[in-house]
MARLOVEX-143709 format. One record per atom (N, C-alpha, C): residue number from 0; atom name; residue in three letters; chain; x, y, z. Coordinates in nm, 4 decimals, m for minus. Example, Ala and Ser with C-alpha at 12.3 -4.5 7.8 and 13.67 -1.06 7.14 Angstrom:
% residues 2
nr,atom,rest,kette,u,v,w
0,N,ALA,A,1.3190,m0.5690,0.7800;
0,CA,ALA,A,1.2300,m0.4500,0.7800;
0,C,ALA,A,1.3200,m0.3300,0.7800;
1,N,SER,A,1.2850,m0.2250,0.7080;
1,CA,SER,A,1.3670,m0.1060,0.7140;
1,C,SER,A,1.2900,0.0030,0.7870;
//
This chain:
% residues 81
nr,atom,rest,kette,u,v,w
0,N,LYS,A,m1.0059,m2.0043,0.5207;
0,CA,LYS,A,m0.9809,m1.8848,0.5965;
0,C,LYS,A,m0.9384,m1.7704,0.4549;
1,N,PRO,A,m0.9712,m1.6630,0.3730;
1,CA,PRO,A,m0.9039,m1.6195,0.2797;
1,C,PRO,A,m0.7743,m1.5780,0.2981;
2,N,VAL,A,m0.7076,m1.5344,0.2420;
2,CA,VAL,A,m0.5385,m1.4973,0.2953;
2,C,VAL,A,m0.5656,m1.3347,0.2411;
3,N,LEU,A,m0.5485,m1.2236,0.3656;
3,CA,LEU,A,m0.5351,m1.1376,0.3976;
3,C,LEU,A,m0.4421,m1.0063,0.3445;
4,N,PRO,A,m0.4983,m0.8878,0.2962;
4,CA,PRO,A,m0.3219,m0.8132,0.2667;
4,C,PRO,A,m0.2982,m0.7367,0.3433;
5,N,ALA,A,m0.1957,m0.7549,0.3320;
5,CA,ALA,A,m0.1229,m0.6598,0.4542;
5,C,ALA,A,m0.1068,m0.4842,0.3966;
6,N,PHE,A,m0.0386,m0.3859,0.4650;
6,CA,PHE,A,m0.0174,m0.2897,0.4202;
6,C,PHE,A,0.0884,m0.2744,0.2959;
7,N,ALA,A,0.0814,m0.2642,0.1820;
7,CA,ALA,A,0.1883,m0.2601,0.1038;
7,C,ALA,A,0.2692,m0.1028,0.0628;
8,N,GLY,A,0.2303,m0.0314,0.1115;
8,CA,GLY,A,0.2236,0.1276,0.1018;
8,C,GLY,A,0.1516,0.2315,m0.0159;
9,N,PHE,A,0.0383,0.1155,m0.0836;
9,CA,PHE,A,m0.0258,0.2049,m0.2364;
9,C,PHE,A,m0.1242,0.3471,m0.1251;
10,N,LEU,A,m0.1125,0.4002,m0.1359;
10,CA,LEU,A,m0.1720,0.5406,m0.1290;
10,C,LEU,A,m0.2579,0.5978,m0.2399;
11,N,PRO,A,m0.4070,0.7045,m0.2129;
11,CA,PRO,A,m0.4707,0.7214,m0.2903;
11,C,PRO,A,m0.3768,0.8657,m0.3153;
12,N,PRO,A,m0.3904,0.9562,m0.4432;
12,CA,PRO,A,m0.3272,1.0763,m0.4417;
12,C,PRO,A,m0.3880,1.1959,m0.3411;
13,N,ALA,A,m0.4614,1.1834,m0.2672;
13,CA,ALA,A,m0.5287,1.2844,m0.2064;
13,C,ALA,A,m0.4237,1.2738,m0.0544;
14,N,PHE,A,m0.3601,1.1290,m0.0353;
14,CA,PHE,A,m0.2406,1.1195,0.0600;
14,C,PHE,A,m0.1709,1.1935,0.0705;
15,N,VAL,A,m0.1205,1.2180,m0.0537;
15,CA,VAL,A,0.0473,1.2972,m0.1129;
15,C,VAL,A,m0.0422,1.4019,m0.0529;
16,N,GLN,A,m0.1495,1.4852,m0.1338;
16,CA,GLN,A,m0.1364,1.6094,m0.1742;
16,C,GLN,A,m0.1600,1.6319,m0.0005;
17,N,LYS,A,m0.2138,1.5974,0.0644;
17,CA,LYS,A,m0.2348,1.6419,0.2067;
17,C,LYS,A,m0.1034,1.5869,0.3135;
18,N,HIS,A,m0.0302,1.5139,0.2895;
18,CA,HIS,A,0.1278,1.4990,0.3379;
18,C,HIS,A,0.2755,1.5111,0.2528;
19,N,PRO,A,0.3225,1.6562,0.1761;
19,CA,PRO,A,0.3980,1.6833,0.0658;
19,C,PRO,A,0.4992,1.5745,0.1269;
20,N,GLU,A,0.5543,1.6497,0.2968;
20,CA,GLU,A,0.6650,1.5356,0.3601;
20,C,GLU,A,0.6773,1.4423,0.3150;
21,N,ALA,A,0.5687,1.3398,0.3014;
21,CA,ALA,A,0.5441,1.1481,0.3130;
21,C,ALA,A,0.7167,1.1285,0.2274;
22,N,LYS,A,0.7847,1.0256,0.2133;
22,CA,LYS,A,0.8736,0.9760,0.0961;
22,C,LYS,A,0.7560,0.8996,0.0255;
23,N,VAL,A,0.7132,0.9260,m0.0465;
23,CA,VAL,A,0.6559,0.8537,m0.1611;
23,C,VAL,A,0.7530,0.8833,m0.3035;
24,N,THR,A,0.6992,0.7157,m0.3674;
24,CA,THR,A,0.7059,0.7273,m0.5460;
24,C,THR,A,0.6113,0.6902,m0.5607;
25,N,GLN,A,0.6559,0.7106,m0.7028;
25,CA,GLN,A,0.5233,0.7058,m0.8311;
25,C,GLN,A,0.5434,0.5639,m0.8820;
26,N,SER,A,0.4398,0.5054,m0.8685;
26,CA,SER,A,0.5070,0.3549,m0.9446;
26,C,SER,A,0.4728,0.3664,m1.0718;
27,N,ALA,A,0.5998,0.2233,m1.1769;
27,CA,ALA,A,0.6009,0.2648,m1.2861;
27,C,ALA,A,0.4824,0.2019,m1.3860;
28,N,ASP,A,0.4686,0.2257,m1.4854;
28,CA,ASP,A,0.3714,0.1948,m1.5762;
28,C,ASP,A,0.3198,0.0836,m1.5220;
29,N,TRP,A,0.1609,0.0597,m1.4591;
29,CA,TRP,A,0.1285,m0.1200,m1.4531;
29,C,TRP,A,0.0440,m0.1004,m1.5356;
30,N,ASN,A,0.0932,m0.2782,m1.6074;
30,CA,ASN,A,m0.0225,m0.3284,m1.7450;
30,C,ASN,A,m0.0268,m0.2541,m1.8464;
31,N,ASN,A,0.0230,m0.1271,m1.8836;
31,CA,ASN,A,m0.0341,m0.0609,m1.9946;
31,C,ASN,A,m0.1980,m0.0126,m1.9383;
32,N,PHE,A,m0.2432,0.0351,m1.8234;
32,CA,PHE,A,m0.3159,0.0841,m1.7550;
32,C,PHE,A,m0.2967,0.2806,m1.8080;
33,N,PRO,A,m0.4012,0.3145,m1.8461;
33,CA,PRO,A,m0.4190,0.4191,m1.8303;
33,C,PRO,A,m0.3744,0.5132,m1.6639;
34,N,GLY,A,m0.2685,0.6486,m1.7024;
34,CA,GLY,A,m0.2084,0.6620,m1.6083;
34,C,GLY,A,m0.2641,0.6789,m1.4781;
35,N,GLU,A,m0.3895,0.7377,m1.4882;
35,CA,GLU,A,m0.5122,0.7568,m1.3677;
35,C,GLU,A,m0.4923,0.5875,m1.2814;
36,N,TYR,A,m0.4940,0.5134,m1.3728;
36,CA,TYR,A,m0.5184,0.3183,m1.3130;
36,C,TYR,A,m0.3705,0.2840,m1.2989;
37,N,GLY,A,m0.2655,0.3394,m1.3733;
37,CA,GLY,A,m0.1856,0.2589,m1.3545;
37,C,GLY,A,m0.0446,0.3129,m1.3149;
38,N,PHE,A,m0.0223,0.4456,m1.2628;
38,CA,PHE,A,0.0401,0.5117,m1.1926;
38,C,PHE,A,0.0018,0.5386,m1.0370;
39,N,VAL,A,0.0281,0.5006,m0.9542;
39,CA,VAL,A,m0.0140,0.4852,m0.7870;
39,C,VAL,A,0.1264,0.5460,m0.7509;
40,N,TYR,A,0.0455,0.5539,m0.6538;
40,CA,TYR,A,0.1527,0.6518,m0.4925;
40,C,TYR,A,0.2530,0.5417,m0.4337;
41,N,LEU,A,0.3772,0.4652,m0.3869;
41,CA,LEU,A,0.4150,0.4501,m0.2883;
41,C,LEU,A,0.4744,0.5217,m0.1553;
42,N,LEU,A,0.4265,0.4616,m0.0806;
42,CA,LEU,A,0.4626,0.5062,0.0465;
42,C,LEU,A,0.5930,0.4450,0.0852;
43,N,GLU,A,0.7579,0.4930,0.1131;
43,CA,GLU,A,0.8650,0.4617,0.1327;
43,C,GLU,A,0.9153,0.3927,0.2869;
44,N,SER,A,0.9181,0.2585,0.2517;
44,CA,SER,A,0.9149,0.2070,0.3588;
44,C,SER,A,0.9946,0.2409,0.4560;
45,N,VAL,A,1.1051,0.3229,0.4832;
45,CA,VAL,A,1.1987,0.3780,0.5388;
45,C,VAL,A,1.0785,0.5203,0.6170;
46,N,ASP,A,0.9814,0.5631,0.5592;
46,CA,ASP,A,0.9191,0.6235,0.5873;
46,C,ASP,A,0.8353,0.6220,0.7310;
47,N,PRO,A,0.8267,0.7299,0.8603;
47,CA,PRO,A,0.7971,0.7063,0.9876;
47,C,PRO,A,0.6181,0.6221,0.9575;
48,N,MET,A,0.5879,0.7491,0.8380;
48,CA,MET,A,0.4324,0.6731,0.7979;
48,C,MET,A,0.4105,0.5237,0.7949;
49,N,PHE,A,0.4924,0.4514,0.7374;
49,CA,PHE,A,0.4738,0.3347,0.6716;
49,C,PHE,A,0.4451,0.2553,0.8058;
50,N,GLN,A,0.5043,0.2322,0.9032;
50,CA,GLN,A,0.4787,0.1495,1.0459;
50,C,GLN,A,0.3443,0.2331,1.0937;
51,N,THR,A,0.3379,0.3279,1.0860;
51,CA,THR,A,0.2126,0.3875,1.1631;
51,C,THR,A,0.0317,0.3204,1.0645;
52,N,ILE,A,0.0676,0.3457,0.9521;
52,CA,ILE,A,m0.0259,0.2865,0.8940;
52,C,ILE,A,m0.0840,0.1661,0.8503;
53,N,GLY,A,0.0355,0.0997,0.8711;
53,CA,GLY,A,0.0424,m0.0422,0.8081;
53,C,GLY,A,m0.0140,m0.0874,1.0111;
54,N,LYS,A,0.0630,m0.0852,1.0890;
54,CA,LYS,A,m0.0464,m0.1315,1.1763;
54,C,LYS,A,m0.1163,m0.0971,1.2490;
55,N,ALA,A,m0.1861,0.0552,1.1719;
55,CA,ALA,A,m0.3626,0.1002,1.1935;
55,C,ALA,A,m0.4549,0.0051,1.1420;
56,N,PHE,A,m0.3774,m0.0989,0.9636;
56,CA,PHE,A,m0.4178,m0.1633,0.8508;
56,C,PHE,A,m0.4397,m0.2832,1.0041;
57,N,ILE,A,m0.3738,m0.3729,0.9963;
57,CA,ILE,A,m0.3625,m0.4609,1.0837;
57,C,ILE,A,m0.4247,m0.4989,1.2025;
58,N,GLU,A,m0.4657,m0.3719,1.2517;
58,CA,GLU,A,m0.5083,m0.3224,1.4032;
58,C,GLU,A,m0.6662,m0.3714,1.3703;
59,N,GLU,A,m0.7010,m0.2879,1.2667;
59,CA,GLU,A,m0.8106,m0.2697,1.2088;
59,C,GLU,A,m0.9247,m0.4270,1.1468;
60,N,GLN,A,m0.7959,m0.5145,1.0950;
60,CA,GLN,A,m0.8520,m0.6326,1.0292;
60,C,GLN,A,m0.8508,m0.7272,1.1086;
61,N,THR,A,m0.7845,m0.6745,1.2372;
61,CA,THR,A,m0.7939,m0.7641,1.3200;
61,C,THR,A,m0.9639,m0.7686,1.4133;
62,N,LYS,A,m0.9796,m0.6679,1.4062;
62,CA,LYS,A,m1.0972,m0.6351,1.5061;
62,C,LYS,A,m1.1849,m0.7200,1.4276;
63,N,LEU,A,m1.2132,m0.6822,1.2844;
63,CA,LEU,A,m1.2805,m0.7522,1.1640;
63,C,LEU,A,m1.2627,m0.9179,1.1716;
64,N,TYR,A,m1.1251,m0.9858,1.1510;
64,CA,TYR,A,m1.1422,m1.0964,1.1285;
64,C,TYR,A,m1.0392,m1.2152,1.2034;
65,N,SER,A,m1.0162,m1.0874,1.3595;
65,CA,SER,A,m0.9339,m1.2418,1.4395;
65,C,SER,A,m0.7759,m1.1978,1.3881;
66,N,THR,A,m0.6867,m1.2814,1.4209;
66,CA,THR,A,m0.5610,m1.2848,1.4246;
66,C,THR,A,m0.4939,m1.4184,1.3321;
67,N,ASP,A,m0.5951,m1.4995,1.3176;
67,CA,ASP,A,m0.5514,m1.6292,1.2830;
67,C,ASP,A,m0.6060,m1.6637,1.1139;
68,N,ASN,A,m0.5529,m1.6040,1.0570;
68,CA,ASN,A,m0.5288,m1.5730,0.9174;
68,C,ASN,A,m0.3724,m1.5794,0.8675;
69,N,ILE,A,m0.3769,m1.5412,0.7252;
69,CA,ILE,A,m0.2772,m1.5315,0.6446;
69,C,ILE,A,m0.2458,m1.4467,0.5753;
70,N,TYR,A,m0.1269,m1.3533,0.5445;
70,CA,TYR,A,m0.1308,m1.2149,0.5274;
70,C,TYR,A,m0.0228,m1.2215,0.4263;
71,N,GLN,A,m0.0687,m1.1431,0.2926;
71,CA,GLN,A,0.0457,m1.1365,0.1665;
71,C,GLN,A,0.0975,m0.9763,0.1959;
72,N,CYS,A,0.1131,m0.9811,0.1303;
72,CA,CYS,A,0.1719,m0.7609,0.0520;
72,C,CYS,A,0.2863,m0.8086,m0.0179;
73,N,ASP,A,0.2519,m0.7524,m0.1267;
73,CA,ASP,A,0.3378,m0.7514,m0.2335;
73,C,ASP,A,0.2893,m0.5618,m0.3226;
74,N,THR,A,0.3820,m0.5708,m0.4107;
74,CA,THR,A,0.3792,m0.4370,m0.4901;
74,C,THR,A,0.2974,m0.5160,m0.5837;
75,N,TYR,A,0.3016,m0.4309,m0.6929;
75,CA,TYR,A,0.2423,m0.5575,m0.8605;
75,C,TYR,A,0.3401,m0.6065,m0.8968;
76,N,ASN,A,0.3257,m0.7439,m0.8868;
76,CA,ASN,A,0.4024,m0.8535,m0.9563;
76,C,ASN,A,0.4055,m0.8531,m1.0661;
77,N,GLU,A,0.3221,m0.7612,m1.1703;
77,CA,GLU,A,0.2911,m0.7816,m1.3188;
77,C,GLU,A,0.4352,m0.6604,m1.3567;
78,N,MET,A,0.4603,m0.6013,m1.2967;
78,CA,MET,A,0.5808,m0.4737,m1.2717;
78,C,MET,A,0.7033,m0.5253,m1.3690;
79,N,ASN,A,0.7791,m0.4331,m1.4529;
79,CA,ASN,A,0.8922,m0.4385,m1.4493;
79,C,ASN,A,0.9915,m0.3410,m1.3245;
80,N,PRO,A,1.0881,m0.4768,m1.3025;
80,CA,PRO,A,1.1605,m0.3713,m1.2087;
80,C,PRO,A,1.2144,m0.2605,m1.2523;
//
């Protein structure tokens, strides 16, 4: 079985525009990609929406793949802290 992703907090710009109250940060330059690809939004884990979105994400995956899986969750490990 494949290792499935969990919700790490990545958000599209449209989410940030729709939810300006969300606690988000913009990532540092990722691997020298142009801004539209290298600077992504991350929902802070302390924001209540993080748990809501994460739970919904896993629930949908469970419907598709059952619960007998391994999950991984990280931000880009290529970034400088």
